[in-house]
C-alpha positions in Angstrom: 49.0 24.5 54.0 48.7 25.8 50.4 49.3 29.4 49.9 47.1 31.6 47.7 50.0 31.9 45.3 50.4 28.2 45.0 46.6 27.7 44.4 46.6 30.6 41.8 49.6 29.0 40.0 47.9 25.6 39.9 44.6 27.1 38.6 46.5 29.0 35.9 48.4 25.9 34.7 45.2 23.8 34.7 43.3 26.5 32.8 46.1 26.6 30.2 46.0 22.8 29.8 42.2 22.7 29.5 42.3 25.5 26.9 45.0 23.6 24.9 42.8 20.4 25.1 39.9 22.4 23.7 42.0 23.7 20.9 43.3 20.2 20.1 39.7 18.8 20.2 38.7 21.5 17.7 41.7 20.7 15.5 40.8 17.0 15.6 37.2 17.8 14.6 38.3 20.1 11.8 40.7 17.4 10.5 38.1 14.7 10.5 35.7 17.1 8.7 38.3 17.7 6.0 38.2 14.0 5.1 34.5 13.5 4.9 34.6 13.8 1.1 37.4 11.2 0.8 36.4 8.4 3.2 33.7 7.3 5.6 34.7 9.2 8.7 32.3 7.3 10.9 33.8 3.9 9.8 37.3 5.3 10.2 36.5 6.4 13.8 35.1 3.0 14.6 38.2 1.3 13.2 40.4 3.7 15.0 38.7 3.0 18.4 38.9 -0.8 17.7 42.6 -0.6 16.9 43.3 1.4 20.1 41.2 -1.1 22.1 43.0 -4.0 20.6 46.4 -2.5 21.6 45.3 -2.3 25.2 44.5 -6.0 25.5 45.8 -9.4 24.4 45.3 -9.2 20.6 44.7 -12.8 19.9 42.0 -13.0 22.6 40.5 -9.7 21.3 40.3 -11.2 17.8 38.8 -14.5 19.1 36.1 -12.6 21.0 35.4 -10.3 18.1 35.0 -13.2 15.7 32.6 -14.9 18.1 30.6 -11.8 18.5 30.4 -11.2 14.7 29.3 -14.8 14.1 26.6 -15.1 16.9 25.3 -11.6 17.7 23.1 -9.5 15.4 22.9 -5.9 16.3 20.3 -3.9 14.3 
């Protein structure tokens, strides 16, 4: 059975981590905002997400599927 102290300790640690995540998200937002006058941030984010997705799967199959989608599907 968990003690009150153990629960309190866990809550404090989780709260600290969640606060750090919020700070990092704010830093990330500020960083991206600082580049809006130098590059298309929206395009960069899309490329960043695609690059990360590509690293999680077989790259050659990813490229093949992406090529096929670009040739045959029109998204307006």
